[in-house]
C-alpha positions in Angstrom: -41.5 14.3 -33.4 -44.9 14.3 -34.0 -46.3 17.6 -32.0 -50.2 16.5 -33.0 -49.6 13.0 -31.6 -48.7 13.8 -28.4 -51.6 16.2 -28.5 -53.8 13.4 -29.2 -52.4 10.7 -26.8 -52.5 13.8 -23.5 -54.4 12.1 -21.6 -57.6 14.7 -19.9 -57.6 15.6 -16.4 -60.1 17.7 -14.8 -63.5 18.2 -14.3 -66.9 19.1 -16.5 -67.1 21.9 -13.8 -64.1 24.0 -14.6 -62.6 22.9 -18.3 -63.4 21.0 -20.7 -60.4 18.2 -21.9 -57.1 19.7 -22.9 -56.9 18.7 -26.8 -60.3 20.8 -27.4 -58.1 24.1 -26.6 -54.9 23.6 -29.2 -56.7 25.3 -31.5 -57.2 28.4 -29.4 -53.7 28.4 -28.1 -51.7 31.1 -29.5 -47.6 30.4 -30.1 -45.8 30.9 -26.9 -48.2 29.2 -25.5 -48.1 26.9 -27.5 -44.6 26.0 -27.3 -44.5 25.7 -23.2 -47.1 23.0 -23.8 -45.0 21.4 -26.1 -42.6 21.4 -23.7 -44.6 20.0 -20.8 -45.8 17.5 -22.5 -42.4 16.2 -24.4 -41.0 16.1 -20.3 -40.5 12.1 -19.3 -43.7 10.3 -17.7 -42.5 10.5 -14.3 -42.6 13.9 -14.5 -46.8 14.5 -15.8 -47.7 13.3 -12.2 -46.6 14.2 -8.9 -45.6 11.5 -6.8 -43.8 11.3 -3.7 -40.6 11.0 -3.1 -39.6 7.9 -1.8 -40.1 5.0 -4.4 -40.6 2.1 -2.1 -43.4 0.2 -3.2 -44.5 -0.5 0.1 -45.9 3.5 -0.4 -47.9 2.0 -3.5 -51.1 0.6 -3.9 -52.3 -0.3 -7.5 -56.3 -1.6 -7.7 -58.6 -2.1 -10.9 -62.3 -0.7 -10.2 -64.7 -3.7 -11.2 -67.7 -3.0 -13.9 -71.5 -3.2 -12.4 -72.7 -6.5 -13.9 -76.3 -4.7 -14.3 -75.3 -1.5 -16.6 -71.8 -2.4 -18.7 -73.3 -2.8 -21.5 -74.4 1.4 -21.5 -70.6 1.1 -19.9 -68.8 -0.1 -22.7 -66.7 0.9 -24.9 -67.3 -2.9 -27.6 -70.7 -4.3 -25.6 -70.0 -7.9 -25.4 -66.6 -8.2 -26.5 -63.9 -9.9 -23.8 -61.7 -9.0 -25.3 -61.6 -5.5 -24.8 -63.8 -4.7 -21.8 -63.6 -1.3 -19.8 -61.1 -1.0 -17.4 -60.7 1.6 -14.1 -57.3 1.7 -13.1 -56.3 3.5 -10.1 -52.7 3.6 -8.5 -52.2 5.8 -5.4 -49.1 6.9 -3.9 -48.2 8.0 -0.8 -46.9 10.7 0.4 -45.8 12.8 3.7 -48.8 15.0 4.4 -51.5 13.9 1.6 -51.4 11.3 -1.2 -52.3 11.3 -5.0 -54.6 8.9 -6.9 -54.5 8.2 -11.2 -57.8 7.1 -12.3 -57.2 5.6 -15.8 -60.6 4.5 -17.9 -60.1 2.5 -21.4 -62.7 0.7 -23.7 -64.9 3.2 -21.7 -68.0 4.9 -24.4 -67.2 7.8 -25.8 -68.4 10.9 -24.2 -69.5 9.6 -20.3 -69.3 11.8 -17.9 -68.5 10.4 -14.2 -68.4 11.4 -11.2 -65.7 9.9 -8.3 -66.5 9.0 -4.6 -64.7 7.3 -2.0 -67.4 5.2 -0.2 -67.7 3.7 2.9 -68.9 -0.1 1.3 -69.3 -1.9 -1.8 -71.9 -2.6 -3.8 -70.2 -6.2 -5.2 -68.2 -9.3 -3.3 -64.5 -10.1 -3.4 -65.3 -12.3 -6.4 -66.9 -9.5 -8.4 -70.5 -10.9 -8.0 -73.1 -8.6 -6.7 -73.5 -8.7 -3.1 -76.8 -10.2 -1.9 -76.5 -8.4 1.8 -76.3 -4.8 0.0 -78.2 -2.0 0.9 -76.6 1.4 0.2 -72.9 2.7 -0.4 -72.6 4.5 3.9 -70.6 7.6 4.0 -69.9 9.1 0.6 -66.9 11.7 0.2 -67.0 13.9 -3.5 -63.2 13.4 -5.4 -64.0 14.6 -9.2 -64.8 14.5 -12.4 -64.0 12.5 -15.0 -65.1 12.7 -18.8 -64.2 10.0 -21.7 -62.6 10.8 -24.9 -63.6 9.9 -28.3 -60.4 7.2 -27.6 -62.3 5.3 -24.9 -60.7 6.7 -23.0 -60.1 9.0 -19.3 -57.5 10.6 -16.8 -57.4 12.1 -13.3 -55.7 12.9 -10.0 -56.2 14.1 -7.8 -54.8 15.0 -4.4 -56.1 14.2 -0.7 -55.6 12.0 2.5 -56.9 9.0 1.6 -54.4 5.6 1.6 -55.8 4.3 5.5 -56.3 7.4 7.1 -59.7 8.5 4.6 -62.7 9.2 6.9 -65.6 11.8 7.9 -67.4 12.4 10.6 -70.1 14.6 11.9 -70.8 15.2 15.3 -75.1 16.9 15.0 -76.3 13.6 13.7 -73.5 11.6 15.8 -72.1 9.9 13.5 -68.3 8.8 14.5 -65.4 8.8 12.6 -66.5 6.8 9.2 -63.4 5.7 6.3 -64.4 5.4 3.3 -61.7 3.2 1.6 -63.9 2.2 -1.4 -63.9 3.9 -4.9 -65.7 4.5 -6.8 -67.5 5.6 -10.2 -71.2 6.6 -11.0 -72.8 8.0 -14.1 -72.9 11.2 -14.4 -76.3 11.1 -16.8 -79.1 9.3 -15.5 -80.2 8.7 -19.0 -76.4 7.0 -20.5 -77.4 4.4 -18.3 -81.7 3.7 -18.7 -81.1 1.1 -21.4 -79.4 -0.9 -19.1 -82.2 -0.6 -16.4 -81.9 2.1 -14.5 -84.9 4.5 -13.9 -83.8 8.1 -14.5 -86.7 9.3 -12.3 -85.1 8.2 -9.7 -81.7 9.0 -9.9 -78.9 8.9 -6.9 -77.2 12.1 -5.5 -73.6 10.7 -6.6 -72.7 14.4 -8.6 -72.3 17.6 -7.8 -76.2 17.8 -9.1 -77.3 15.6 -6.7 -79.2 13.5 -9.8 -76.6 11.4 -10.9 -77.3 7.7 -12.4 -76.0 4.1 -11.1 -72.9 3.2 -9.9 -70.9 2.3 -12.9 -67.3 0.9 -11.0 -66.6 0.2 -7.8 -63.6 -1.0 -5.4 -63.7 -5.3 -4.1 -63.6 -5.7 -0.6 -60.6 -7.7 1.1 -62.3 -11.8 1.0 -60.9 -11.4 4.3 -61.5 -8.9 6.0 -64.1 -7.2 4.1 -61.9 -3.7 4.1 -61.9 -1.6 0.4 -58.4 -1.0 -0.8 -57.0 2.3 0.6 -57.2 0.3 3.3 -53.2 -1.1 4.3 -53.8 -1.8 7.9 -55.3 -5.1 8.4 -54.6 -4.9 11.9 
């Protein structure tokens, strides 16, 4: 078995604030730790991600994030190539006490960093076109960071309450329970979107320093209800 290939294919999991991608540390691992890491990565794929015990497909939700058309050329690894567009695939597994969200990015410009939030509203219509009535994303929850590797890919896993029940409230400002059924990622560095017309001197609050760039990709609302894809119950 080609061990170097295993490491090259391993997804980057985690946050910029806590550690670097897995493959950047291989040279520093001692022999016992290296053997343990090899053992972990050669296990069957289903063991790499925590999943609910039930295999019932009603407990699994899959959807794609759609690029913000205003900044897609700053996002894409291959700008203008319709055969290799940037993609973001989201899968959410319903568990007994909480849920597991996995997000996989492909064909994204290497070296970019993003911040993932769940938000109340999308900036896009169900068709993927910009919503002319959009004003803001509403209530937002910061979930995790993502870093894109040299192959234009990234992977992250989040465990929290998501499907049907994710919400927040604040009595101090009389904010009632407010759901955040949409998923989006924002450019961590405002300069990364400057070539697409974003003003880095007017950053958005969507990172830990509250100085992020624009939304890069976001989920679409349901064409009938307008709800985000984290809501399964349509009644």
